[in-house]
C-alpha positions in Angstrom: 32.2 -139.0 -6.3 30.3 -137.2 -3.4 27.5 -134.9 -4.4 26.0 -132.6 -2.0 23.3 -130.3 -2.5 24.1 -127.2 -0.5 21.4 -124.5 -1.9 18.3 -125.0 -3.9 16.3 -121.7 -3.1 14.0 -120.9 -6.3 16.0 -120.4 -9.4 19.5 -121.1 -7.7 21.2 -124.2 -7.2 24.6 -124.8 -5.4 26.4 -128.2 -5.0 29.5 -129.4 -3.6 31.4 -132.1 -5.5 34.1 -134.2 -3.8 36.3 -136.6 -5.8 38.3 -139.0 -3.6 42.3 -138.6 -4.2 42.1 -142.2 -5.0 39.7 -141.9 -8.0 41.8 -138.7 -9.1 45.1 -141.2 -9.0 43.4 -143.7 -11.1 42.4 -141.3 -13.4 46.0 -140.3 -13.8 47.7 -143.5 -14.1 45.1 -144.4 -16.9 45.9 -141.1 -18.8 49.6 -141.7 -18.7 49.6 -145.1 -19.2 47.9 -144.3 -22.6 50.2 -141.5 -23.3 53.4 -143.7 -22.6 52.1 -146.0 -25.3 53.0 -143.4 -28.3 55.4 -140.9 -26.2 59.2 -140.7 -27.7 62.1 -139.9 -25.1 65.4 -139.8 -25.7 67.2 -143.2 -24.7 64.0 -145.3 -24.6 62.5 -147.3 -27.3 58.8 -146.2 -28.5 56.6 -146.9 -25.6 58.9 -148.4 -23.4 59.8 -145.3 -21.1 59.0 -145.9 -17.1 55.9 -144.6 -15.9 57.6 -142.7 -13.4 59.6 -140.8 -16.2 56.0 -140.2 -18.0 55.0 -139.1 -14.8 57.6 -136.5 -14.3 57.0 -135.3 -17.5 53.5 -135.1 -18.2 52.1 -135.4 -14.4 50.6 -131.8 -14.1 49.0 -132.4 -17.6 47.3 -135.4 -16.5 46.3 -134.0 -13.3 44.5 -131.3 -15.0 42.9 -133.8 -17.4 41.9 -135.5 -14.5 40.1 -132.7 -12.8 38.5 -131.4 -15.9 37.1 -134.9 -16.5 35.3 -134.8 -13.2 34.3 -131.6 -13.4 32.7 -132.3 -16.6 31.2 -135.7 -15.2 30.1 -134.2 -12.1 28.3 -131.6 -13.8 26.7 -134.0 -16.1 25.3 -136.2 -13.1 24.2 -133.2 -11.3 21.8 -132.0 -14.1 20.8 -135.3 -15.2 19.8 -136.6 -11.3 18.1 -133.4 -10.7 16.3 -133.1 -14.0 17.2 -129.3 -14.6 17.3 -127.1 -17.6 19.9 -124.8 -17.0 19.9 -121.0 -17.5 23.2 -120.0 -18.9 26.8 -121.3 -17.6 27.3 -122.6 -14.5 29.9 -120.8 -12.0 32.8 -122.9 -10.3 34.8 -122.3 -7.4 37.4 -124.7 -6.7 39.1 -123.2 -3.9 42.9 -123.9 -3.0 43.7 -126.9 -4.9 46.3 -129.1 -3.1 47.9 -132.3 -5.3 47.8 -134.9 -2.7 44.0 -134.2 -1.5 40.8 -135.1 -2.4 39.5 -133.0 -5.4 36.3 -130.8 -4.3 34.8 -127.8 -6.1 31.6 -126.3 -5.7 29.3 -125.5 -8.8 26.7 -122.7 -8.2 23.5 -122.4 -11.4 20.3 -121.1 -12.1 17.6 -123.1 -13.8 14.8 -122.3 -16.3 11.7 -121.4 -14.6 8.7 -123.7 -14.9 5.3 -122.5 -16.2 2.1 -123.9 -17.8 1.1 -122.1 -20.8 -2.3 -120.1 -20.4 -5.4 -120.2 -22.9 -4.6 -118.3 -25.7 -8.3 -117.8 -26.7 -8.7 -115.8 -23.9 -6.2 -112.9 -25.4 -8.2 -110.1 -27.3 -7.0 -108.6 -30.4 -7.5 -106.4 -33.4 -6.0 -107.1 -36.7 -6.2 -104.0 -38.7 -7.0 -104.2 -42.6 -6.0 -100.4 -43.9 -7.2 -99.1 -46.7 -5.4 -97.3 -49.4 -7.6 -94.5 -50.1 -6.9 -92.7 -53.8 -6.0 -89.4 -52.1 -3.0 -90.8 -50.3 -1.8 -92.3 -53.8 -1.9 -89.2 -55.2 0.1 -87.5 -52.4 2.5 -90.0 -52.9 2.6 -89.4 -56.7 2.7 -85.8 -56.4 5.7 -86.3 -53.7 7.7 -88.2 -55.9 6.9 -85.6 -58.7 8.3 -83.1 -56.7 11.4 -84.7 -55.5 12.0 -85.6 -59.5 11.8 -81.9 -60.7 14.4 -81.0 -57.9 16.8 -83.5 -58.8 17.1 -81.4 -61.8 16.4 -84.0 -64.5 14.1 -81.9 -66.5 15.5 -79.0 -68.8 12.3 -76.9 -67.5 10.4 -77.3 -64.9 7.6 -75.5 -66.2 6.9 -78.1 -68.9 7.2 -81.0 -66.5 3.8 -82.9 -66.6 2.7 -86.0 -64.6 2.1 -88.3 -67.4 2.7 -91.4 -69.0 6.7 -90.2 -70.2 7.1 -89.6 -66.5 5.7 -92.9 -65.2 8.5 -94.5 -67.8 11.1 -92.9 -66.0 10.2 -95.5 -63.0 10.0 -98.4 -64.9 6.4 -98.4 -65.5 4.3 -98.6 -68.7 2.2 -95.7 -68.1 0.6 -93.5 -65.2 -1.7 -95.7 -64.1 1.0 -98.6 -63.8 2.9 -96.1 -61.5 -0.3 -95.5 -59.5 -0.9 -99.1 -58.5 2.8 -99.6 -58.0 2.6 -96.8 -55.2 -0.5 -98.3 -54.0 1.2 -102.0 -53.6 3.7 -100.3 -51.7 1.5 -98.1 -49.6 -0.6 -101.1 -48.8 2.7 -103.3 -47.6 3.9 -100.4 -45.6 0.4 -100.0 -43.8 0.0 -104.0 -43.2 3.9 -104.1 -42.0 2.6 -101.2 -39.4 -0.4 -103.2 -39.0 1.0 -106.2 -38.1 3.8 -104.6 -35.5 0.5 -102.9 -33.7 -1.1 -106.3 -33.2 2.2 -108.2 -32.0 2.5 -105.6 -29.4 -0.6 -105.7 -28.1 0.1 -109.7 -28.1 3.2 -109.1 -26.3 1.9 -106.9 -23.8 -0.9 -109.4 -23.1 1.5 -112.3 -22.4 3.9 -109.8 -20.4 0.8 -109.5 -18.1 -0.3 -113.1 -18.2 3.1 -114.5 -16.9 4.6 -113.7 -13.8 7.3 -116.5 -12.9 10.7 -115.6 -11.5 13.4 -115.0 -13.9 17.2 -116.3 -13.8 19.1 -113.3 -12.5 22.1 -114.1 -15.0 19.9 -113.8 -18.0 18.0 -110.5 -17.2 22.0 -109.3 -16.3 22.8 -110.3 -19.7 20.0 -109.0 -21.4 20.5 -105.6 -19.5 23.9 -105.3 -20.1 23.1 -105.5 -24.2 20.8 -102.9 -24.2 22.3 -100.7 -21.7 25.4 -100.6 -23.6 23.4 -99.6 -27.1 21.8 -96.9 -24.9 25.0 -95.5 -23.9 26.2 -95.4 -27.3 23.1 -93.9 -28.7 22.9 -91.3 -26.1 26.5 -90.5 -26.4 26.0 -89.9 -29.9 22.9 -88.0 -29.9 24.5 -85.8 -27.3 27.6 -85.1 -29.8 25.3 -84.3 -32.7 22.9 -81.9 -30.5 19.7 -83.9 -30.8 19.1 -83.9 -27.0 17.2 -81.2 -25.5 19.0 -79.5 -22.2 16.9 -81.5 -19.9 17.9 -84.9 -21.7 21.4 -83.8 -22.1 21.7 -82.8 -18.2 20.1 -86.2 -16.9 22.2 -88.6 -15.0 22.4 -92.4 -17.0 21.5 -93.9 -13.6 18.3 -92.0 -14.1 17.1 -94.5 -16.8 18.7 -97.5 -15.0 15.4 -98.8 -13.5 13.2 -98.4 -16.5 15.9 -100.5 -18.7 15.8 -103.0 -16.0 12.1 -103.4 -16.4 13.0 -103.5 -19.9 15.3 -106.3 -19.9 13.1 -108.3 -17.5 10.1 -108.0 -19.9 12.1 -108.9 -23.0 13.7 -112.3 -21.1 10.0 -113.3 -19.5 8.8 -112.7 -23.4 11.6 -114.9 -25.0 10.9 -117.6 -22.2 7.4 -117.7 -22.9 8.1 -117.4 -27.0 10.3 -120.5 -26.6 7.8 -122.5 -24.5 5.1 -121.8 -26.9 7.6 -123.0 -29.8 8.6 -126.2 -27.9 5.1 -127.3 -26.7 3.7 -126.7 -30.2 6.6 -128.2 -32.4 7.3 -124.6 -34.1 10.5 -124.3 -35.7 12.2 -123.1 -38.8 13.0 -125.3 -41.5 16.6 -125.6 -42.8 15.6 -123.6 -46.2 14.3 -120.9 -44.0 17.6 -120.7 -42.0 19.8 -120.9 -44.9 17.7 -118.0 -46.5 18.0 -116.2 -43.2 22.1 -116.7 -43.4 22.1 -115.4 -47.0 19.9 -112.6 -46.3 22.6 -111.7 -43.4 25.9 -112.2 -45.9 24.4 -109.8 -48.4 24.8 -107.2 -45.9 28.4 -107.4 -45.9 29.4 -107.1 -49.8 32.4 -108.9 -50.9 32.4 -111.0 -47.5 29.6 -113.0 -48.2 31.2 -116.6 -48.2 33.1 -115.5 -44.8 29.5 -114.8 -43.2 27.9 -117.9 -44.2 31.4 -119.9 -43.0 31.3 -117.9 -39.7 27.4 -119.1 -38.9 28.1 -122.8 -40.1 31.2 -123.1 -37.8 29.4 -121.3 -34.8 25.9 -123.2 -34.6 25.1 -121.3 -31.2 25.1 -117.7 -33.2 22.4 -118.8 -35.6 19.8 -118.8 -32.8 20.6 -115.0 -32.5 19.7 -114.7 -36.3 16.9 -117.1 -36.4 15.2 -115.7 -33.0 13.5 -112.9 -34.9 12.1 -115.1 -37.3 11.1 -117.8 -35.1 9.2 -115.2 -32.8 7.0 -114.3 -35.6 5.9 -118.0 -36.0 5.1 -118.0 -32.7 3.3 -114.8 -33.0 1.1 -116.0 -35.9 0.3 -119.2 -34.2 -1.0 -117.2 -30.9 -2.8 -114.9 -33.0 -4.4 -117.9 -34.6 -6.0 -119.1 -31.4 -6.6 -115.7 -30.0 -10.0 -113.8 -29.8 -9.6 -111.7 -32.9 -11.1 -108.6 -33.9 -10.8 -107.8 -37.5 -11.1 -104.3 -38.4 -11.1 -102.0 -41.6 -9.4 -98.7 -40.8 -7.8 -95.8 -42.5 -4.2 -94.8 -42.3 -5.1 -91.8 -40.2 -6.9 -94.2 -37.8 -3.9 -96.3 -37.9 -1.4 -93.3 -36.9 -3.5 -92.6 -33.7 -3.5 -96.3 -32.9 0.5 -96.5 -33.4 0.7 -93.2 -30.7 2.9 -94.6 -27.9 3.9 -98.0 -29.6 6.0 -96.4 -32.6 7.8 -93.0 -31.7 7.7 -91.3 -35.0 4.0 -91.7 -34.9 3.5 -89.6 -31.9 3.7 -86.5 -34.0 0.9 -87.2 -36.7 1.9 -84.6 -39.1 5.7 -86.2 -38.8 4.5 -89.5 -39.2 2.2 -88.4 -42.2 5.4 -87.0 -43.9 7.5 -89.7 -43.0 5.5 -92.3 -44.2 4.9 -90.5 -47.5 8.7 -90.5 -48.0 9.6 -94.1 -47.1 6.8 -95.0 -49.8 8.3 -92.7 -52.5 11.5 -94.1 -51.8 10.3 -97.6 -52.5 9.4 -96.7 -56.2 12.2 -97.7 -58.4 14.4 -94.7 -58.9 14.2 -92.9 -62.2 16.6 -94.2 -64.8 18.5 -90.8 -65.5 18.7 -89.4 -62.0 21.9 -87.3 -61.5 21.9 -86.8 -57.7 20.4 -88.2 -54.8 16.9 -86.8 -54.0 14.7 -87.4 -51.2 12.6 -90.3 -53.0 16.2 -92.4 -52.6 17.0 -90.9 -49.0 
């Protein structure tokens, strides 16, 4: 088997592999001899059929097996000799195949870029501790009460009171327990938003720090995925009348460059995250992977076992499931090494910081209302609710 390097430029590589006809014939004969030991043909005892008869019946299958063998071994040898990490699947070109000639094919592939990780201590970040003021708790409590009254559960709205009896409808012992529950929910929501803020700035810093070349196939695959989702979202928004006239008339091609940049950023950050995980032995435990599979399965009531079985029989798909969790572990690791400034802020201040990061926080009033609605929705629903209310939406 002869291997020739035709092109090696950047991340792109192309090789030609040529297998002499003699090697192909030897492989075919060996395969036919093994097949002859067990094949049953009319007029011959088991395993006694002449090789030329076996060749007539199974020759094409033997040739196909021989070629597949040399494609596989040739590819493995190239990867090993070049000591490369391949990005995606290789592309083969077999040209015109003739039976009585040397077997020749080309293989083209891209490799993952090599880069050194930089000093994470030079990354400057803010971690935010968002306080929950009493006025925010009261706003959420009043909103919850208003939604409950509108649900029609009280015979007379005039007699309605925010008291211990009201709190019991939400599985709380008294009003103070309900306030504590609301505060806990608000704090959890605030901490989640604060983490998103810190993570976004960390990813921005990483995107600025690393500028290596990217495998075109990976970028194309990522772009195709996000572009497909965008087309569906735009079509649905247009159908529902959610777009402005300018947005509705804007050609999709006008968005293309922006989303190609987004795809490139995602691929670059994914490679950096993977390298950090590899170099620092960051991984998910089997228990964490199992829990993620169970959580995913719970999204499909009645089909839980089928979902778990699918992931166990398709290990390559588990990466899509575990990717975000591994990314969070890597983020936590980098934050622990970064130059972090801890800040105590209010929710109003957090809203301002989230502008330009989360779309719903570009409008402060809308963001506040949405945050309150999400918070009240987290509080356990009243036991006697007769219809769906805002707190349950």
